C-alpha positions in Angstrom: 4.6 66.9 82.1 1.7 65.9 84.3 0.3 62.4 83.8 -2.8 62.2 81.7 -6.0 61.2 83.5 -8.0 58.5 82.0 -11.7 59.1 81.8 -13.8 56.8 83.9 -15.7 54.2 82.0 -19.4 54.6 81.9 -21.4 51.6 83.0 -23.5 49.9 80.3 -27.1 49.8 81.3 -28.6 46.3 81.8 -31.0 45.1 79.1 -33.2 43.6 81.8 -35.0 46.4 83.5 -35.5 44.5 86.8 -31.9 43.2 87.0 -30.0 46.2 88.3 -30.4 49.5 90.1 -31.3 52.5 88.0 -28.7 55.0 87.0 -29.1 58.5 88.4 -32.8 58.8 88.7 -33.7 58.4 92.4 -37.0 59.8 93.4 -36.3 59.2 97.1 -33.4 60.7 98.9 -30.7 58.6 100.6 -32.0 59.7 103.9 -35.4 58.4 102.9 -34.2 54.9 102.0 -31.9 54.7 105.1 -34.6 55.8 107.5 -37.8 54.3 106.2 -36.8 51.1 104.3 -35.7 47.8 105.8 -32.4 46.4 104.6 -34.0 43.4 102.9 -37.4 43.9 101.2 -38.2 41.9 98.2 -40.8 42.7 95.5 -42.1 40.2 93.0 -41.6 41.2 89.4 -44.0 39.9 86.7 -43.6 40.1 83.0 -46.2 42.1 81.0 -47.9 38.7 80.5 -48.1 38.2 84.3 -45.5 35.4 84.2 -43.2 35.6 87.2 -39.7 36.8 86.3 -37.7 37.5 89.4 -37.6 39.3 92.7 -36.0 42.7 93.2 -35.3 45.1 96.0 -37.9 47.6 97.1 -35.6 50.4 95.9 -35.4 48.9 92.5 -39.2 48.3 92.3 -39.9 51.9 93.3 -37.5 53.3 90.6 -39.1 51.1 87.9 -42.6 52.3 88.8 -41.4 56.0 89.1 -39.8 55.8 85.7 -43.0 54.3 84.1 -41.3 51.0 83.3 -43.6 49.0 85.7 -47.0 49.3 87.4 -47.9 48.3 90.9 -50.2 45.3 91.0 -50.2 44.7 94.7 -49.2 47.2 97.4 -48.7 47.1 101.1 -51.0 49.0 103.5 -48.4 51.5 104.4 -47.0 54.5 102.6 -43.5 54.8 101.2 -42.3 58.3 102.2 -39.5 60.5 101.1 -38.5 63.9 102.5 -41.2 65.6 100.4 -43.5 63.0 98.9 -45.5 59.9 99.7 -45.6 56.9 97.3 -47.3 53.5 97.1 -45.3 50.6 98.7 -45.0 48.0 95.9 -45.4 44.4 96.8 -45.9 43.0 93.3 -45.1 44.9 90.1 -45.7 44.2 86.4 -43.5 45.4 83.6 -45.2 47.6 81.2 -43.5 46.1 78.1 -43.0 42.4 77.6 -39.5 41.2 78.1 -38.3 38.2 76.1 -36.0 36.0 78.2 -33.6 34.3 75.9 -33.7 30.5 76.3 -30.0 30.3 75.8 -29.5 32.4 78.9 -29.8 29.7 81.6 -29.0 29.8 85.3 -26.0 27.8 86.4 -26.9 24.3 87.8 -26.8 24.0 91.6 -27.5 20.9 93.7 -30.3 22.7 95.5 -32.0 23.9 92.4 -31.7 20.6 90.6 -33.1 18.6 93.6 -36.0 21.1 93.8 -36.7 20.7 90.1 -37.0 17.0 90.5 -39.1 17.3 93.7 -36.3 16.0 95.9 -36.8 12.5 94.5 -34.7 10.1 92.6 -35.9 10.2 89.0 -35.2 6.5 88.5 -36.9 4.8 91.4 -38.9 7.7 92.9 -37.4 7.5 96.4 -37.0 10.6 98.5 -35.2 9.0 101.4 -31.5 8.4 101.7 -28.7 10.4 100.2 -29.5 12.2 96.9 -26.8 12.7 94.3 -26.4 14.1 90.8 -26.3 11.8 87.8 -25.4 12.5 84.2 -28.0 10.7 82.0 -25.4 10.5 79.3 -22.2 9.9 81.3 -19.4 12.5 80.9 -17.1 9.6 79.9 -19.4 9.1 76.9 -19.7 12.7 75.8 -22.4 13.9 78.1 -22.3 17.5 79.3 -23.3 19.1 82.6 -26.5 20.8 81.5 -30.0 21.0 82.8 -31.0 18.6 80.0 -28.5 15.9 81.0 -28.2 16.1 84.8 -30.9 14.6 87.1 -31.4 13.7 90.7 -30.5 10.2 91.7 -30.3 8.2 94.9 -26.9 6.7 95.7 -28.0 3.1 94.9 -29.4 4.0 91.5 -26.3 6.1 90.7 -24.0 3.3 91.7 -26.0 0.8 89.6 -26.1 2.9 86.5 -22.4 3.8 86.6 -21.1 5.0 83.2 -23.9 3.4 81.3 -27.0 4.7 79.6 -30.3 4.1 81.4 -31.8 1.7 78.8 -28.6 -0.4 78.8 -29.5 -1.7 82.3 -33.3 -1.4 82.0 -33.6 1.9 84.0 -36.3 4.2 82.8 -36.1 8.0 82.8 -39.8 8.9 82.8 -39.5 12.5 81.7 -37.1 14.6 79.6 -35.1 16.9 81.9 -35.2 20.6 81.1 -34.3 23.9 82.7 -36.6 24.9 85.6 -39.1 27.7 85.2 -38.1 31.1 86.8 -40.7 30.5 89.6 -38.5 27.8 91.1 -35.6 30.2 91.6 -38.0 32.7 93.1 -39.1 30.2 95.7 -35.5 29.2 96.4 -34.4 32.8 96.8 -37.3 33.9 99.1 -37.2 32.3 102.5 -40.9 32.8 103.1 -43.2 33.4 100.1 -45.8 36.1 101.0 -49.3 34.9 100.8 -50.2 37.6 98.2 -47.6 36.3 95.8 -49.1 32.8 95.6 -51.8 33.7 93.2 -49.1 34.7 90.7 -46.8 31.8 91.4 -49.3 29.0 91.7 -50.1 28.6 87.9 -46.4 28.1 87.2 -45.5 26.1 90.3 -47.2 22.9 89.0 -44.9 23.0 86.0 -42.1 20.6 86.8 -38.7 20.9 85.2 -39.5 17.9 83.0 -41.7 17.4 80.0 -42.6 14.5 77.8 -41.7 10.9 78.4 -38.1 10.1 77.6 -36.0 7.0 77.9 -32.3 7.5 77.2 
């Protein structure tokens, strides 16, 4: 008896339209992408509210626009060609429908992102020199977790001085309440050189630090 063949599992489409490549709808042929597109070409993705969300590949941006899920806000001064058609070369796209990004879905903490959130300075003394480290505001030995709201940038002397104590126990002040960074921070970290035409969309959100109201633990 011949062995039964299991049917291949179908991939579940992503709920975020900018997060993955489209399924089978590809308006440009493989030859088109391989011949006319650079290997790395990033496009800025804005929410329907013009809030920066992420960056995606040129291929993904073109598919979103082709399928009517996004519109081109900024384009480059050169055409995007296929074997039979010519399209606009997207540089900044905006989603047609607003996408709510769940607050519970947070990016994993990394040293580089955390240091960038805190402007590469110790949150306790403000120094930007010397060796920077990570500090748990509420020490892990006292129940603190490794979350954006509990991990801050600290210089080595302040980290050593604080030890496993709370800041107020040794008269150290945490001026702002830590919080997850805005998406624009990750866009800047992921893009080696920010195109000048992106700045008008990123600038209003760049001034928002990853901290909010005054907070002393």
